[in-house]
matplotlib code that plots the C-alpha trace (Angstrom):
import matplotlib.pyplot as plt

x = [-10.5, -9.5, -6.1, -4.6, -4.0, -4.5, -2.6, -5.3, -3.5, -0.2, 0.9, 4.3, 6.3, 10.2, 13.0, 12.9, 9.3, 6.1, 4.0, 4.3, 5.2, 7.7, 9.4, 9.3, 10.6, 13.5, 14.3, 14.6, 16.8, 19.2, 18.2, 18.8, 17.6, 20.9, 22.1, 23.1, 20.6, 18.5, 15.4, 16.7, 18.6, 21.4, 25.5, 25.8, 24.1, 27.3, 29.0, 26.7, 24.5, 20.3, 17.6, 15.0, 11.5, 11.8, 8.5, 8.3, 5.8, 3.7, 3.7, 2.3, -0.2, -1.4, -1.6, -3.6, -5.7, -5.3, -4.4, -0.8, 1.7, -1.1, 0.6, 3.8, 6.1, 5.5, 1.7, 1.9, 3.8, 1.8, -1.7, 0.2, 0.9, -2.1, -4.1, -2.5, -2.8, -6.3, -7.0, -4.9, -7.5, -10.4, -11.8, -14.4, -15.8, -13.6, -15.8, -18.5, -16.7, -14.5, -11.4, -8.1, -5.1, -2.0, 1.0, 4.6, 6.4, 9.4, 10.1, 6.4, 5.8, 9.4, 10.6, 7.7, 7.8, 11.8, 11.0, 8.6, 10.5, 11.3, 8.6, 6.0, 6.2, 5.6, 3.1, 0.8, -1.2, 1.4, 0.4, -0.6, 3.1, 4.3, 1.7, 2.2, 5.5, 4.1, 3.7, 0.4, -0.7, 0.5, -1.6, -4.6, -4.5, -3.4, -6.7, -8.8, -7.8, -8.9, -12.1, -11.9, -14.2, -15.1, -12.1, -9.4, -6.2, -3.4, 0.4, 3.6, 7.1, 9.6, 12.4, 13.3, 11.2, 7.9, 6.3, 7.2, 5.5, 2.4, 1.8, 2.5, -0.1, -2.2, -2.0, -2.9, -5.8, -7.4, -6.4, -8.1, -11.3, -11.0, -10.9, -12.1, -9.5, -6.6, -3.8, -0.7, 2.8, 4.6, 6.0, 8.9, 10.4, 13.7, 14.4, 17.3, 17.1, 17.4, 20.2, 21.9, 21.2, 22.6, 25.5, 26.5, 26.3, 28.8, 27.3, 26.4, 28.0, 29.5, 28.9, 26.5, 26.2, 27.2, 25.5, 27.2, 30.4, 33.8, 34.6, 31.1, 31.5, 27.5, 24.1, 22.1, 19.1, 16.2, 12.4, 9.5, 6.1, 4.6, 1.3, -0.3, -4.2, -4.7, -7.8, -9.3, -10.7, -14.1, -13.4, -11.8, -14.5, -17.2, -15.9, -13.9, -10.9, -7.9, -4.7, -1.2, 0.0, -0.1, 1.3, 2.2, 4.6, 5.9, 8.0, 9.1, 12.1, 13.7, 17.2, 18.0, 21.3, 22.2, 20.4, 21.6, 23.1, 22.1, 23.6, 27.1, 25.8, 22.1, 20.4, 17.0, 17.3, 17.5, 14.5, 12.3, 13.3, 12.5, 9.1, 8.2, 9.2, 6.8, 3.8, 4.2, 4.8, 7.9, 11.4, 14.4, 15.0, 11.5, 12.6, 13.5, 14.8, 15.8, 15.2, 17.8, 17.8, 21.3, 22.0, 25.9, 26.6, 29.5, 27.5, 24.3, 25.7, 27.9, 24.9, 22.4, 25.1, 25.7, 22.1, 21.5, 24.1, 22.7, 19.3, 20.0, 23.8, 25.2, 21.9, 21.4, 18.7, 19.8, 19.4, 19.8, 19.5, 17.6, 18.0, 21.1, 18.4, 16.2, 18.5, 17.4, 13.8, 13.6, 10.1, 9.0, 11.9, 9.4, 6.5, 8.7, 10.4, 7.2, 5.7, 9.4, 8.9, 5.3, 6.9, 9.6, 7.1, 4.5, 7.7, 9.5, 12.6, 15.1, 16.3, 20.2, 22.0, 23.9, 27.5, 28.9, 32.4, 34.3, 32.9, 33.1, 36.2, 33.8, 32.1, 31.4, 28.3, 27.4, 24.3, 22.7, 24.2, 22.2, 18.4, 18.0, 14.9, 14.0, 10.5, 9.7, 7.0, 8.1, 10.1, 11.4, 11.9, 13.9, 13.4, 15.7, 15.2, 17.3, 16.9, 17.0, 13.6, 13.9, 11.2, 10.8, 8.0, 7.5, 5.4, 3.9, 2.2, -0.3, -2.1]
y = [38.0, 36.4, 34.5, 36.1, 39.7, 38.7, 40.3, 40.7, 43.6, 45.0, 48.0, 49.5, 51.8, 52.0, 52.3, 49.0, 49.2, 50.9, 47.7, 44.8, 42.5, 45.2, 44.9, 41.2, 40.9, 43.2, 41.5, 38.0, 39.3, 41.6, 44.5, 47.6, 51.2, 53.1, 55.9, 59.3, 62.1, 63.3, 64.8, 67.1, 70.3, 69.9, 70.4, 66.8, 65.6, 64.0, 63.2, 60.3, 57.7, 57.4, 55.4, 57.4, 56.4, 56.7, 58.8, 62.4, 64.1, 65.2, 61.8, 60.5, 62.9, 61.8, 58.6, 59.7, 62.2, 64.9, 68.7, 69.6, 71.0, 70.3, 67.8, 66.9, 64.0, 62.2, 62.3, 61.3, 58.1, 57.4, 57.4, 55.6, 52.5, 53.0, 52.5, 49.6, 47.8, 48.5, 47.1, 44.0, 43.0, 44.0, 46.9, 48.5, 50.4, 51.7, 53.0, 49.5, 48.4, 50.2, 51.2, 52.6, 54.6, 54.4, 56.0, 56.9, 59.3, 61.6, 63.9, 64.7, 67.6, 68.7, 68.8, 71.2, 73.5, 73.9, 74.7, 77.5, 78.5, 81.8, 82.9, 82.7, 86.3, 87.1, 84.6, 83.8, 81.4, 78.5, 78.1, 75.1, 74.0, 75.7, 74.2, 70.6, 70.1, 68.7, 64.7, 64.5, 66.6, 63.8, 61.5, 63.5, 64.0, 59.9, 59.3, 61.8, 60.2, 56.9, 57.9, 57.1, 59.2, 58.4, 56.1, 56.1, 58.3, 58.9, 59.2, 57.6, 59.7, 57.6, 58.1, 55.1, 52.7, 54.6, 52.3, 49.3, 51.0, 51.9, 48.0, 47.4, 49.7, 48.5, 44.9, 45.8, 47.8, 44.4, 42.3, 44.7, 44.6, 48.2, 48.3, 45.5, 46.7, 49.0, 50.3, 50.6, 51.3, 54.8, 57.1, 59.7, 61.1, 62.4, 66.0, 68.8, 68.5, 64.9, 64.6, 67.9, 66.2, 62.9, 64.4, 66.6, 63.1, 61.5, 58.3, 58.5, 56.6, 58.0, 54.1, 51.4, 50.6, 47.2, 46.0, 43.9, 44.2, 45.0, 47.7, 49.4, 53.3, 54.3, 54.3, 55.3, 57.4, 56.3, 57.2, 55.0, 54.1, 50.8, 49.6, 46.5, 45.9, 44.0, 42.7, 40.9, 36.8, 37.9, 40.1, 37.2, 34.8, 37.0, 38.0, 34.7, 36.9, 35.7, 35.7, 36.7, 36.1, 37.1, 39.5, 37.0, 39.0, 42.6, 44.4, 47.6, 49.4, 52.5, 52.3, 55.9, 55.7, 58.3, 60.9, 59.2, 56.2, 52.5, 51.1, 49.2, 45.9, 46.2, 46.4, 48.3, 45.7, 42.6, 44.0, 44.7, 41.0, 39.2, 41.1, 39.9, 36.6, 36.5, 38.1, 35.5, 32.5, 31.3, 30.6, 32.1, 29.0, 29.5, 31.8, 30.8, 34.3, 37.7, 40.6, 43.0, 46.6, 46.7, 50.2, 49.7, 52.1, 51.5, 51.7, 50.0, 47.0, 46.1, 47.1, 44.7, 42.2, 41.9, 42.0, 38.6, 37.0, 37.9, 36.4, 33.5, 32.7, 30.0, 29.8, 33.1, 32.2, 33.2, 36.9, 39.7, 43.4, 44.6, 48.1, 47.2, 47.0, 50.6, 52.5, 53.6, 54.6, 56.0, 55.9, 53.7, 51.2, 49.1, 49.1, 48.1, 45.6, 44.2, 43.6, 42.2, 39.5, 38.8, 38.2, 36.2, 33.7, 33.7, 32.6, 30.4, 33.0, 34.9, 37.9, 38.8, 41.2, 42.5, 44.0, 41.8, 40.7, 40.8, 39.8, 41.9, 41.2, 41.9, 38.6, 35.7, 36.5, 36.3, 37.6, 35.5, 37.1, 35.2, 34.7, 31.5, 29.0, 27.6, 26.4, 29.7, 29.7, 32.7, 35.9, 38.6, 42.1, 44.2, 48.6, 50.6, 54.6, 57.3, 58.0, 54.5, 53.4, 49.8, 47.7, 44.2, 42.6, 38.7, 37.5, 34.1, 31.8, 30.8, 32.8]
z = [144.2, 140.5, 140.6, 137.5, 136.1, 132.3, 129.4, 126.4, 124.5, 123.6, 121.6, 120.9, 118.7, 118.9, 117.0, 115.8, 114.6, 114.4, 115.9, 118.0, 114.7, 113.5, 116.5, 116.7, 113.3, 114.4, 117.3, 115.5, 113.0, 114.9, 113.3, 115.5, 115.8, 117.1, 114.7, 114.9, 115.6, 112.9, 114.3, 117.0, 116.3, 119.0, 119.0, 120.2, 116.9, 115.8, 119.3, 120.4, 119.1, 119.7, 119.0, 116.9, 115.8, 112.4, 111.5, 112.0, 114.0, 110.4, 109.6, 113.2, 113.0, 109.7, 111.2, 114.3, 112.0, 114.5, 113.3, 113.2, 115.6, 118.5, 120.7, 121.5, 120.5, 123.8, 123.0, 119.4, 120.1, 123.2, 120.9, 118.3, 121.1, 123.2, 120.2, 118.9, 122.2, 122.4, 119.0, 120.1, 122.9, 120.6, 122.5, 120.9, 123.7, 126.2, 128.6, 129.0, 131.9, 134.9, 132.8, 133.7, 132.3, 133.9, 131.9, 132.8, 131.5, 132.2, 129.2, 129.0, 126.5, 127.0, 123.3, 122.5, 125.7, 124.8, 120.9, 121.9, 125.2, 123.9, 121.8, 124.3, 125.1, 121.6, 120.5, 123.8, 121.3, 121.8, 125.5, 125.3, 124.5, 127.6, 129.8, 128.2, 129.7, 132.7, 132.9, 133.6, 130.2, 128.2, 130.0, 129.7, 126.0, 125.3, 127.6, 125.3, 122.3, 123.5, 124.1, 128.1, 129.6, 133.2, 134.0, 136.4, 134.7, 136.1, 135.7, 137.3, 136.8, 138.6, 135.8, 134.1, 136.3, 135.3, 132.8, 134.8, 137.9, 136.2, 134.9, 138.7, 140.0, 137.3, 138.1, 141.7, 141.0, 139.0, 141.7, 144.4, 142.0, 141.6, 137.7, 135.7, 132.6, 132.6, 129.7, 131.1, 130.2, 129.3, 126.9, 126.1, 123.5, 123.1, 123.6, 124.2, 127.6, 128.1, 125.9, 127.4, 131.1, 129.9, 128.6, 131.8, 133.5, 131.4, 130.5, 126.9, 124.5, 121.2, 119.7, 120.2, 123.5, 124.8, 127.5, 130.5, 128.5, 130.6, 127.9, 127.9, 127.5, 128.5, 127.0, 123.8, 124.5, 122.8, 122.5, 122.7, 123.9, 124.9, 126.5, 127.8, 128.3, 131.7, 132.0, 135.4, 134.8, 135.2, 131.9, 130.4, 130.9, 130.0, 126.5, 126.1, 125.6, 124.1, 126.8, 125.8, 129.1, 133.0, 135.2, 137.6, 140.1, 140.9, 143.0, 144.1, 146.3, 146.7, 148.2, 148.0, 147.6, 145.1, 143.1, 139.7, 140.7, 141.8, 145.1, 144.0, 145.8, 144.1, 147.3, 145.6, 142.7, 145.2, 147.3, 144.1, 142.7, 146.0, 146.3, 143.0, 143.9, 146.7, 144.9, 142.3, 144.6, 142.8, 143.7, 141.9, 140.2, 138.4, 136.1, 132.6, 131.1, 132.6, 130.6, 132.3, 132.8, 131.2, 130.3, 129.5, 132.0, 134.3, 137.5, 136.3, 135.2, 138.1, 140.0, 138.8, 137.9, 141.6, 142.5, 140.4, 141.8, 145.3, 144.1, 142.0, 143.4, 141.2, 139.1, 137.2, 134.5, 131.0, 130.2, 128.0, 127.7, 124.7, 125.1, 122.6, 120.1, 121.0, 123.4, 126.7, 126.3, 130.1, 131.3, 128.5, 128.9, 131.6, 128.7, 125.9, 128.1, 129.1, 125.6, 124.6, 127.6, 126.6, 123.0, 124.4, 126.2, 123.2, 120.9, 123.2, 122.6, 124.2, 122.5, 122.2, 124.2, 121.2, 120.9, 123.8, 123.7, 127.0, 130.5, 133.2, 135.2, 138.7, 138.0, 135.7, 134.0, 130.5, 128.4, 125.5, 122.5, 119.7, 119.5, 121.3, 121.1, 124.4, 126.2, 128.5, 131.3, 133.2, 132.2, 134.6, 133.6, 135.6, 135.2, 137.7, 137.9, 139.1, 142.9, 143.4, 142.4, 141.4, 139.9, 138.8, 137.0, 136.5, 133.4, 132.9, 130.6, 133.5, 136.0]

ax = plt.figure().add_subplot(projection="3d")
ax.plot(x, y, z, "-o")
ax.set_aspect("equal")
plt.show()
C-alpha cells in the first residue's frame, strides 16, 4: 500500500477559538480559554474553572442552519469542526470515493439527556434527547449532517484517548486500502454529569491548571471538537491535494492498572510510545517536539514524566501541555492536540505550557513555557484515558 497517510484538512472549535486560525492566534498570543462556568447551572459553578466554548447552543444552531433544540451540544460543536475540516480539504462531494467518519466521544448527548430526564414521562416528545445519550448517536448525526450516505461510520469511546484512537484507526484503514479518505477526531461538550464525576474524583482545580508543576492542583475540564481529514497517496496524487502533514506513527496500549489512574511508572504510556516509534520507523531522538497529555493532576504528570524518561532517557525532547489553554477536553483531546501538532509543524513553533513555575521534585523535567520558534520535522502527541488506555500519535512533514 501507499507509504503515507496524508492530512489534507483540519477543523476545530475550542475554548480558544471557533476555527483553526483562531486557535493558532490564541496559542501564539497566550490567550487562554479558562474561566468560571457560565453555560451550565451547577452547584459547582463558583468552585472550579473550565474551558467553555463561547458560543451558546442557539448561536451554534444558527451557524449550522438547523432547527432549534434538536441536537446535543456535542453534535453541534462536532458538526462545526468536521465541516471546517472538509472545507479545508476542499472536498465538495463526500461520497465520490470510499470515505469514513470515525469520531471519539465520552459525553455523547449527556447534556440534553440530563436536561430532559425528569420530563420524559410528562413529555414523550423529547425522546430523541434521551435516546441521544449513547455515543454512537452523536457520530451518526454528524455523519448525516456532512452528507455521508454510504461510507464507513463508527464511534470510539476509550475515555480521554478516544480521538487519538479514532485517528489511529483511520490511518490504519487508509494504509490497508479499506478507505480512500476518512474524517477522524472527536467531540465532547461539558455536562453536569461530567463535572460531578470529576469533582467526585477530587482532581478538578479551582484555578488555572499548571501541568508538570510541583504545586499542581488538578485539571480544568474543557469542551471541544477537532477533526482531521486523512487521505491516501493515490487520492493526493489524483486530486493534486495540498498536504498539511502526515500521520507517521501510532501506538496504543492498555496496562489496566486502575479504573481512573495511570500506572505510577507509566507502563502503558511507554508501550504506546514504543509502538508509535516502531510504526514510524523512528528512533526516540528523531522527535523534535512532544505535545504531552499533561492534565496537571498529581497522578498523570508523574506517570507521564516517568514514561518520558524511560523512552528518551537523558534526551527528552522539548515538550509542553496545551491543556493549559483549553482545559482537558476529554474524548476530543487527542483531536485537539493533533490539530495543534500539525500547526506546530506548519509554523515551526512550540506552543507554551502556561502557568508552570516549579519543577516536580520527582525528576528534572521542565516544559517549554514561552512560544518558541524551532525547525520541526516530527511531533509526538500523547493521549491517555481512564482504564489505562494509552495512545501515541506521531506527525511528520514527510511521509
